[in-house]
C-alpha positions as CSV (number, residue, x, y, z in Angstrom):
1,M,-22.2,28.3,10.2
2,R,-20.3,26.0,8.2
3,S,-17.1,25.4,9.7
4,H,-13.8,25.3,7.3
5,A,-11.3,24.4,10.1
6,L,-8.4,22.4,8.5
7,F,-9.0,19.3,11.1
8,S,-12.7,18.7,10.9
9,R,-14.5,15.5,12.5
10,K,-14.9,14.0,9.2
11,T,-10.9,14.2,8.6
12,F,-9.7,13.9,12.1
13,C,-11.2,11.5,14.8
14,P,-8.9,10.0,17.2
15,A,-9.7,6.5,18.5
16,L,-8.5,7.5,21.7
17,L,-10.9,10.4,22.1
18,K,-13.9,8.0,21.1
19,T,-12.8,6.0,23.6
20,L,-12.6,8.4,26.4
21,T,-15.9,9.6,25.8
22,S,-17.5,6.7,25.4
23,G,-16.5,5.5,28.8
24,Y,-13.3,4.2,30.2
25,N,-12.8,2.6,33.4
26,L,-10.1,1.1,35.6
27,S,-10.2,-2.8,34.5
28,Q,-10.1,-1.6,31.0
29,F,-6.9,0.4,31.9
30,A,-5.9,-2.9,33.8
31,K,-6.1,-4.6,30.4
32,D,-4.0,-1.7,28.7
33,V,-1.4,-1.9,31.2
34,V,-0.8,-5.9,30.7
35,S,-0.7,-5.5,26.9
36,G,1.0,-2.2,26.9
37,S,3.9,-3.7,28.9
38,T,3.7,-6.8,26.7
39,V,4.3,-5.0,23.4
40,G,6.7,-2.7,24.8
41,I,9.0,-5.7,26.1
42,V,8.6,-7.2,22.3
43,A,9.3,-3.6,20.9
44,L,12.4,-3.4,22.6
45,P,14.7,-5.5,20.8
46,L,13.0,-4.8,17.7
47,A,13.5,-1.0,17.7
48,M,17.3,-1.4,18.3
49,A,17.9,-4.4,15.8
50,F,16.2,-1.9,13.1
51,A,17.9,1.0,14.1
52,I,21.3,-0.6,13.9
53,A,20.3,-2.7,10.4
54,S,19.5,1.0,9.3
55,G,22.8,2.2,9.9
56,C,22.0,3.9,13.0
57,T,23.1,3.7,16.7
58,P,20.4,1.3,18.8
59,E,19.2,4.5,20.8
60,R,17.7,5.8,17.5
61,G,15.2,3.0,17.3
62,L,14.1,3.3,21.0
63,F,14.0,6.7,20.6
64,T,11.6,6.0,17.6
65,A,9.4,3.8,19.3
66,I,9.2,6.0,22.4
67,I,8.3,9.5,20.6
68,A,6.5,8.4,17.4
69,G,4.7,5.3,18.9
70,F,3.0,7.6,21.8
71,I,1.6,10.0,19.5
72,I,0.5,7.6,17.0
73,S,-1.6,6.0,19.6
74,A,-2.5,8.9,21.0
75,I,-3.7,10.7,18.1
76,G,-4.3,7.7,15.5
77,G,-7.5,6.3,14.0
78,S,-7.0,2.7,15.2
79,R,-7.6,1.7,18.4
80,F,-4.8,-1.0,18.2
81,Q,-1.8,0.1,16.5
82,I,1.4,0.5,17.5
83,G,3.9,2.3,15.9
84,G,7.7,2.6,15.6
85,P,10.4,1.6,13.2
86,T,10.1,-1.5,11.3
87,G,12.1,-3.6,8.6
88,A,10.1,-2.1,5.7
89,F,12.2,1.2,6.3
90,V,15.7,-1.0,6.8
91,V,16.7,-0.8,3.4
92,I,15.4,2.8,2.6
93,V,17.2,4.5,6.0
94,A,20.5,2.9,5.4
95,G,20.9,4.1,1.5
96,I,19.6,7.3,2.9
97,I,22.3,7.3,5.7
98,A,25.3,6.1,3.5
99,R,24.5,8.9,1.1
100,H,23.7,12.0,3.4
101,G,23.9,10.9,6.9
102,Y,21.7,10.9,9.6
103,A,21.2,14.4,8.9
104,G,19.9,13.9,5.5
105,L,17.7,11.3,7.2
106,A,16.5,13.7,9.6
107,V,15.4,16.0,7.0
108,A,13.6,13.4,5.1
109,T,11.7,11.9,7.1
110,S,10.7,15.4,8.5
111,M,9.2,16.2,5.2
112,A,8.0,12.9,4.9
113,G,5.9,13.9,7.8
114,V,4.3,16.6,6.2
115,I,3.6,15.0,3.4
116,L,1.6,12.2,5.3
117,L,0.0,15.1,7.1
118,I,-1.5,16.7,3.9
119,M,-2.4,12.9,2.5
120,G,-4.5,12.8,5.7
121,V,-6.1,16.0,5.4
122,C,-7.2,15.6,1.5
123,G,-8.5,12.6,2.5
124,L,-5.9,10.4,0.3
125,G,-5.8,7.3,2.5
126,K,-8.8,5.7,1.0
127,L,-6.8,5.9,-2.2
128,L,-3.9,3.7,-1.0
129,K,-6.3,0.7,-0.3
130,F,-6.3,0.3,-4.2
131,I,-3.0,-1.0,-4.8
132,P,-3.3,-4.7,-5.8
133,Y,-2.5,-7.5,-3.3
134,P,0.0,-9.1,-5.7
135,V,2.1,-5.7,-5.5
136,T,2.1,-5.6,-2.0
137,T,2.9,-9.3,-1.5
138,G,6.0,-8.9,-4.0
139,F,7.8,-6.0,-2.3
140,T,6.7,-7.3,1.2
141,T,8.9,-10.3,0.2
142,G,11.5,-8.4,-1.7
143,I,11.6,-6.1,1.4
144,A,12.2,-9.6,3.8
145,L,14.9,-11.1,1.5
146,L,16.9,-7.7,1.5
147,I,16.8,-7.3,4.9
148,F,18.0,-11.0,5.4
149,T,20.8,-10.3,3.1
150,T,21.8,-7.3,5.4
151,Q,22.1,-9.7,8.6
152,I,24.2,-12.4,7.3
153,K,27.4,-10.5,8.4
154,D,26.6,-10.0,12.0
155,L,24.5,-13.5,11.8
156,L,27.7,-15.6,10.7
157,G,30.1,-13.2,12.3
158,L,32.0,-12.3,9.2
159,D,34.9,-10.6,8.7
160,L,34.3,-7.7,6.8
161,A,34.8,-3.9,6.6
162,A,31.9,-2.6,4.2
163,I,29.3,-4.3,2.3
164,P,28.2,-3.0,-1.2
165,A,24.6,-1.6,-1.0
166,S,23.3,-3.3,-4.6
167,F,21.9,-6.7,-3.8
168,I,24.0,-9.1,-6.5
169,P,27.5,-7.4,-5.3
170,K,26.3,-7.6,-1.8
171,I,26.0,-11.6,-2.2
172,T,28.8,-12.0,-4.3
173,T,30.8,-10.1,-1.3
174,L,29.1,-12.2,1.3
175,A,29.6,-15.7,-0.2
176,E,33.5,-14.9,-0.8
177,A,33.4,-13.7,2.9
178,T,32.2,-16.9,4.0
179,P,35.3,-18.6,4.8
180,T,35.6,-15.8,7.9
181,A,32.6,-17.2,9.5
182,H,33.0,-17.1,13.3
183,I,31.8,-20.3,15.2
184,D,31.1,-18.2,18.3
185,A,28.8,-16.1,16.4
186,C,26.7,-18.7,14.4
187,I,26.0,-20.9,17.8
188,V,24.7,-17.3,19.5
189,A,22.5,-16.6,16.0
190,A,21.5,-20.7,15.9
191,T,20.6,-20.4,19.8
192,T,18.3,-17.0,19.2
193,L,16.3,-18.4,16.2
194,A,15.7,-21.7,17.7
195,T,14.8,-20.4,21.0
196,I,12.5,-17.9,19.1
197,F,10.7,-21.2,17.4
198,L,10.5,-23.1,20.5
199,T,9.0,-20.0,22.4
200,R,6.6,-19.5,19.9
201,K,5.3,-23.2,19.6
202,L,5.8,-24.0,23.5
203,F,4.8,-20.9,25.2
204,P,2.9,-18.6,22.4
205,R,2.0,-15.7,24.8
206,F,5.7,-15.1,25.8
207,P,7.7,-12.6,24.1
208,S,9.9,-15.0,21.9
209,H,12.1,-12.4,20.7
210,I,13.0,-11.5,24.3
211,A,13.5,-15.2,25.1
212,G,15.8,-15.5,22.0
213,I,18.1,-12.5,23.2
214,I,17.9,-13.7,26.9
215,T,18.8,-17.2,26.0
216,A,21.4,-16.2,23.7
217,S,23.1,-13.7,25.5
218,A,23.4,-15.9,28.9
219,I,25.1,-18.2,26.7
220,A,27.5,-16.1,25.2
221,T,28.1,-14.6,28.9
222,F,28.8,-17.9,30.3
223,C,30.3,-19.6,28.1
224,G,33.0,-16.4,27.2
225,F,32.2,-16.2,23.4
226,D,34.2,-13.9,21.6
227,V,31.1,-12.2,19.8
228,A,30.6,-8.2,18.9
229,T,27.8,-6.9,21.0
230,I,25.9,-3.1,21.4
231,G,28.7,-2.2,24.1
232,T,31.9,-2.9,22.2
233,R,30.3,-1.5,18.9
234,F,28.4,1.4,19.9
235,G,29.7,1.8,23.4
236,G,26.0,1.1,24.7
237,I,23.3,3.0,25.2
238,P,23.0,6.4,26.5
239,A,20.4,6.4,29.9
240,E,19.0,9.6,28.6
241,L,15.7,10.3,26.9
242,P,15.2,12.1,24.0
243,S,15.8,15.7,23.4
244,F,14.2,18.3,21.1
245,A,16.4,19.6,18.3
246,L,15.2,20.7,14.9
247,P,16.8,18.5,12.0
248,A,19.9,20.1,11.1
249,D,20.8,21.4,7.5
250,L,17.1,21.7,7.0
251,T,17.2,24.2,4.3
252,S,20.4,23.4,2.4
253,L,19.3,19.6,2.0
254,A,15.5,20.2,1.6
255,V,15.5,20.0,-2.2
256,T,17.8,17.0,-2.1
257,M,15.7,15.0,-0.1
258,I,12.4,15.5,-1.8
259,P,12.5,12.1,-3.9
260,D,13.7,10.2,-0.5
261,A,10.9,11.7,1.7
262,I,8.3,11.0,-1.3
263,T,9.2,7.2,-0.8
264,I,9.2,7.2,3.0
265,A,5.8,8.7,3.4
266,L,4.4,6.5,0.7
267,L,5.7,3.5,2.5
268,A,4.6,4.9,5.9
269,A,1.2,5.4,4.7
270,I,1.0,2.1,3.0
271,E,2.1,0.0,6.2
272,S,0.4,2.2,8.6
273,L,-2.8,1.5,7.0
274,L,-2.3,-2.3,5.8
275,S,-1.8,-2.6,9.6
276,A,-4.5,-1.0,10.8
277,V,-7.0,-3.0,8.4
278,V,-5.1,-6.2,10.1
279,A,-6.1,-5.3,13.4
280,D,-9.8,-4.4,12.0
281,G,-10.0,-8.0,11.0
282,M,-8.9,-9.3,14.2
283,T,-11.2,-7.2,16.3
284,S,-14.1,-6.3,14.1
285,G,-13.2,-2.7,14.2
286,R,-12.8,0.0,12.0
287,H,-10.3,2.2,11.6
288,H,-10.2,6.0,10.4
289,S,-7.4,6.2,7.6
290,S,-7.5,10.0,7.6
291,T,-6.7,10.7,11.0
292,E,-4.3,7.9,11.0
293,L,-2.1,9.3,8.2
294,I,-2.4,12.5,9.9
295,A,-1.0,10.8,13.2
296,Q,1.6,9.2,11.3
297,G,2.6,12.7,9.8
298,I,2.8,14.3,13.2
299,A,4.4,11.5,14.6
300,N,7.4,11.3,11.8
301,I,7.9,15.0,12.3
302,A,8.4,14.6,16.1
303,S,10.5,11.6,15.5
304,S,12.9,13.6,13.6
305,C,13.1,16.1,15.7
306,F,14.0,14.1,18.5
307,G,17.0,11.9,17.0
308,G,14.3,9.2,15.7
309,I,14.3,7.3,12.3
310,P,10.9,6.9,10.1
311,A,8.2,5.5,11.8
312,T,4.7,3.4,10.9
313,G,2.6,1.2,11.8
314,A,4.0,-2.1,12.8
315,I,1.8,-5.1,12.0
316,A,3.6,-7.9,14.1
317,R,3.8,-5.3,17.3
318,T,0.0,-4.6,16.7
319,A,-1.1,-7.8,16.5
320,T,0.7,-8.8,19.8
321,N,-0.9,-5.8,21.1
322,I,-4.3,-7.2,20.2
323,R,-3.8,-10.7,21.4
324,A,-2.3,-9.5,25.0
325,G,-5.6,-8.2,25.9
326,A,-5.2,-4.3,24.7
327,F,-8.5,-2.7,24.9
328,S,-7.7,1.0,23.7
329,P,-5.0,3.3,22.4
330,V,-3.9,3.4,26.1
331,S,-2.1,0.3,25.6
332,G,0.3,1.9,22.7
333,M,0.9,4.8,25.1
334,I,2.1,2.7,27.7
335,H,4.4,0.5,25.3
336,A,6.1,3.7,24.8
337,I,6.6,4.8,28.6
338,V,7.7,1.0,29.1
339,L,10.3,1.7,26.5
340,A,11.5,5.1,28.1
341,L,11.6,3.5,31.6
342,F,14.0,1.0,29.9
343,I,16.3,3.4,28.6
344,K,16.0,5.6,32.0
345,F,16.9,2.6,34.4
346,F,18.1,-0.3,32.6
347,A,20.2,1.0,29.4
348,P,23.6,-0.8,30.5
349,V,21.8,-4.3,30.4
350,A,21.1,-3.8,26.4
351,S,25.4,-3.4,26.4
352,A,25.9,-7.0,26.5
353,I,23.3,-7.8,24.0
354,P,25.4,-9.9,21.3
355,L,24.7,-8.3,17.6
356,A,24.5,-11.8,16.4
357,S,21.7,-12.3,18.7
358,L,20.0,-9.0,17.1
359,A,20.6,-10.6,13.7
360,G,18.8,-13.4,14.4
361,V,15.9,-11.5,15.4
362,L,16.0,-9.9,12.3
363,T,16.2,-13.0,10.7
364,Y,13.1,-14.4,11.9
365,V,11.4,-11.1,11.4
366,A,12.0,-11.1,7.9
367,W,11.0,-14.8,7.5
368,D,7.7,-13.5,8.9
369,M,7.7,-10.8,6.8
370,S,8.5,-12.4,3.7
371,E,4.7,-14.3,3.6
372,L,6.5,-17.0,1.2
373,P,3.3,-19.2,1.4
374,K,1.5,-15.9,0.0
375,F,3.8,-15.8,-2.6
376,M,3.8,-19.2,-3.8
377,H,-0.1,-19.1,-3.5
378,I,-0.2,-16.1,-6.1
379,L,2.0,-17.7,-8.7
380,R,-0.8,-20.4,-8.9
381,A,-3.5,-17.3,-9.5
382,P,-3.5,-15.8,-13.2
383,K,-0.6,-15.3,-15.2
384,S,-0.8,-11.4,-15.0
385,D,-1.0,-11.4,-11.6
386,A,1.7,-13.6,-10.8
387,A,3.8,-11.6,-13.6
388,V,2.9,-8.2,-11.4
389,M,3.7,-9.9,-8.3
390,V,7.2,-11.4,-9.7
391,S,8.1,-8.1,-11.4
392,T,7.6,-6.2,-8.0
393,F,9.5,-8.3,-6.5
394,L,12.2,-8.4,-8.7
395,L,12.6,-4.5,-9.1
396,T,12.2,-4.1,-5.3
397,V,15.3,-6.8,-4.8
398,L,17.5,-5.4,-7.8
399,V,16.7,-2.1,-8.2
400,D,14.9,0.1,-5.7
401,L,11.3,-0.5,-3.2
402,T,10.0,2.7,-5.1
403,V,10.5,1.4,-8.1
404,G,9.2,-1.7,-7.7
405,V,6.2,-0.3,-6.2
406,Q,5.4,2.0,-9.1
407,F,6.1,-0.8,-11.8
408,G,3.8,-3.2,-10.1
409,V,1.1,-0.6,-9.7
410,V,1.5,0.8,-13.4
411,L,1.5,-2.9,-14.5
412,A,-1.6,-4.1,-12.6
413,A,-3.3,-0.7,-13.6
414,L,-2.6,-1.7,-17.4
415,L,-3.8,-5.5,-16.9
416,L,-7.0,-4.0,-15.1
417,I,-7.7,-1.6,-18.0
418,G,-7.0,-4.4,-20.7
419,R,-9.3,-6.6,-18.8
420,I,-12.0,-4.0,-18.6
421,S,-11.5,-3.4,-22.0
422,D,-12.2,-7.2,-23.1
423,A,-15.3,-7.2,-21.1
424,T,-16.8,-4.0,-23.1
425,R,-18.2,-5.3,-25.9
426,F,-19.8,-4.1,-29.7
427,Q,-22.2,-6.4,-31.2
428,N,-23.9,-5.8,-34.3
429,W,-27.8,-7.6,-33.8
430,E,-27.8,-8.5,-37.0
431,Q,-24.9,-10.6,-37.0
432,T,-25.3,-11.7,-33.2
433,K,-29.3,-12.1,-32.9
434,P,-31.1,-15.8,-32.8
435,A,-32.5,-16.9,-35.9
436,S,-35.9,-18.0,-33.9
437,N,-36.2,-14.6,-32.2
438,T,-39.3,-13.6,-33.5
439,H,-39.7,-10.2,-31.0
440,E,-36.4,-8.4,-32.8
441,P,-37.5,-5.8,-35.7
442,S,-37.4,-7.3,-39.2
443,W,-34.3,-6.2,-40.7
444,N,-34.3,-4.8,-44.5
445,G,-30.5,-4.2,-44.8
446,E,-30.7,-0.2,-44.4
447,V,-30.9,0.0,-40.6
448,E,-28.3,-1.5,-38.7
449,V,-28.1,-1.8,-34.5
450,Y,-25.0,-1.7,-32.7
451,E,-25.3,-2.3,-29.0
452,I,-22.4,-1.2,-26.6
453,N,-22.3,-3.2,-23.6
454,G,-19.8,-2.1,-20.7
455,P,-18.0,0.9,-19.9
456,F,-16.8,3.1,-22.5
457,F,-13.9,4.6,-22.0
458,F,-10.2,4.8,-24.0
459,G,-9.2,1.1,-23.3
460,C,-11.9,0.4,-25.7
461,A,-12.2,3.4,-27.9
462,D,-9.9,2.6,-30.6
463,R,-11.5,-0.7,-31.0
464,F,-14.7,1.2,-31.5
465,S,-13.5,3.3,-34.1
466,Q,-11.9,0.5,-36.0
467,T,-15.5,-1.1,-36.1
468,F,-16.6,1.5,-38.7
469,S,-13.5,2.2,-40.6
470,L,-13.4,-1.0,-41.8
471,M,-17.5,-0.9,-43.0
472,R,-17.7,-1.5,-46.8
473,K,-21.2,-0.9,-47.5
474,P,-22.8,1.6,-44.7
475,P,-27.0,1.4,-44.3
476,R,-28.5,4.3,-44.3
477,V,-29.4,4.5,-40.5
478,I,-27.3,2.9,-37.8
479,I,-28.5,3.0,-34.2
480,F,-26.2,2.8,-31.1
481,R,-28.3,1.0,-28.2
482,M,-26.1,2.5,-25.0
483,R,-28.5,1.1,-22.1
484,H,-25.6,-0.7,-20.6
485,V,-22.9,2.2,-20.9
486,H,-23.0,4.0,-17.6
487,T,-19.5,5.5,-17.9
488,I,-18.0,7.2,-20.7
489,D,-14.5,9.5,-21.1
490,A,-13.2,11.8,-23.3
491,T,-11.3,9.5,-25.5
492,A,-14.5,7.5,-26.0
493,L,-16.5,10.6,-26.9
494,H,-13.7,11.9,-29.4
495,A,-13.9,8.5,-30.7
496,L,-18.0,8.7,-30.7
497,E,-17.3,12.0,-32.7
498,L,-14.9,11.2,-35.5
499,V,-17.3,8.1,-35.8
500,L,-20.2,10.6,-36.4
501,L,-18.2,12.6,-38.8
502,Q,-17.2,9.8,-40.9
503,M,-21.0,8.5,-41.2
504,K,-22.0,12.3,-42.0
505,Q,-19.6,11.8,-45.0
506,L,-21.3,8.5,-46.2
507,N,-24.8,10.4,-45.8
508,V,-25.7,7.5,-42.9
509,H,-27.9,9.0,-40.0
510,I,-26.9,8.4,-36.5
511,L,-29.4,7.7,-33.5
512,F,-28.7,6.9,-30.2
513,S,-31.0,5.0,-27.9
514,G,-31.2,4.2,-24.1
515,V,-28.6,6.9,-23.3
516,D,-28.4,7.4,-19.5
517,P,-29.0,11.1,-18.7
518,S,-25.7,12.0,-17.2
519,I,-24.1,10.0,-20.5
520,R,-26.3,12.5,-22.4
521,Q,-25.1,15.7,-20.6
522,Q,-21.7,14.5,-21.3
523,M,-22.4,14.1,-25.1
524,I,-24.0,17.6,-25.4
525,R,-21.2,19.2,-23.2
526,F,-18.8,17.5,-25.6
527,G,-20.3,19.0,-28.7
528,L,-21.5,15.9,-30.3
529,L,-25.2,18.2,-31.2
530,T,-22.6,19.8,-33.6
531,H,-22.8,16.6,-35.7
532,I,-26.1,15.3,-34.8
533,A,-29.9,17.0,-33.9
534,E,-30.6,16.6,-30.2
535,E,-33.9,14.4,-31.2
536,D,-31.5,11.7,-32.5
537,I,-30.3,10.8,-28.6
538,L,-33.6,9.0,-27.8
539,H,-34.7,7.6,-24.3
540,S,-36.1,4.2,-25.8
541,F,-35.0,1.5,-28.3
542,G,-38.4,1.5,-29.4
543,T,-38.6,5.2,-30.6
544,A,-35.3,5.2,-32.5
545,W,-36.4,2.0,-34.2
546,T,-39.7,3.9,-35.5
547,K,-37.9,6.7,-36.2
548,A,-35.1,4.6,-38.2
549,Q,-38.0,2.7,-40.4
550,S,-39.6,6.5,-41.2
551,L,-36.3,7.6,-42.2
552,T,-35.8,4.5,-44.8
553,S,-39.2,3.8,-45.6
554,P,-42.0,5.8,-44.4
555,S,-44.4,3.2,-45.7
556,A,-43.3,0.7,-43.5
557,V,-43.8,2.6,-39.9
558,S,-47.4,1.2,-39.8
559,A,-46.0,-2.6,-40.8
560,T,-43.4,-3.0,-38.7
561,T,-44.0,-3.5,-34.5
562,A,-42.0,-1.4,-32.3
563,P,-39.8,-3.3,-30.3
564,A,-39.9,-3.1,-26.4
565,A,-38.6,0.2,-24.7
566,A,-34.8,0.0,-24.1
């Protein structure tokens, strides 16, 4: 009996289940404990920093990493994926909170989770793989720049009550406030950045973000620096684990938050699958995209119900997980448990962390995220690809992330259509055949052969129609040779129909040769038999040429040697 279950093994196949059923022992568990603890320590400052940069309290970032991170690892489609809050959401989340508060963000996050769930069940993950590389590079670099601009205030300790959301006014406001920079905050931020850089160079296995924060916090404490900390701005972090509560105002805000929910869902899907692809490249593994999207959906719904913010796959933390020796998704679950233990037993320690140090961490994250070498490399690519990337970057920075991605994808698609259109050629044999070719049929001026090479679709349909609209002296017979046409759409069929009508009025007989069986069926279904006889759609060019000769000069049939079949 055939199963119609919503979650079949084809759409939902958790990597954890495959790992456990294939055999899992204590030595492998020990590897996961070490790697999970390592990535948990790395995720600790990042989760708080992303939440603060988004306009939330630091514990919301930790709640997200605990709840969503555990779920993504437990039921996701990648063996090594680490989930949680990421820099990509900072600008989006900050905008939503500014307009609708945390209640609006929780509603948008839960709705985004439902959208991700539907995308996974419908198998739409594979479609996201077709987003062009220049688009992802453009919006990633744009997000990195936006993250950096949100950190300048704490990085320099500027005396600013509020910062505009738009990029240009924000830069203007920050520049005007530069004289208010605080030397203590600058020293703390510089110490953090220098420590991260040196740790990565000298001790690559040690968590560089933790090293930077510990060093900067120690210097700020012992030197008595006057800098804002998590404790002074947020009152510390509550030593309580997240509790369940449905998002407030769910029904009243649902319609209003639809655009934001779609933005969160698309970004979460793109980044999580990109992260999974990176993990596959590092381990020669293979993730299950539908399962990953389902897990991301459930994780975001859960995050909104436990006081969290949007979550997705974190590329840097996933890479750290792999480098630390992770064996299975258990590592990601342990990373979430480590963060939960920190909240329960060490939350007061976080109160002393300077905000300038967290700003330094995010500045380094923004630099890593910017992929500046890749950005500069694509500028040397074909001008059309460079234009796609730069347009996506500028729109992401100056307008909105969603607009940037949408415009980038549409522009890339239009350029692709143009390239495919240019690759499809319509050749008149009499004009292009070599003079020395003795194997071609002899031309009597009453038969013309047009060969269509490449996809026959809307991108080249108009050019096809114009070829015959300018015809001054039509022949008696035209043969359309279609041996290299394997794709045809409704626009091309319509253009073909118009040419058939035009040629019919001029008493020109049309023959087709080398037509693929699937193309033949589409031509028949479209109704072209109204304008030509079915026997005029011929399998081989030899047959078509013989018929053309018989139509123009019956006596020439025996004198003309039919060419080879198509």
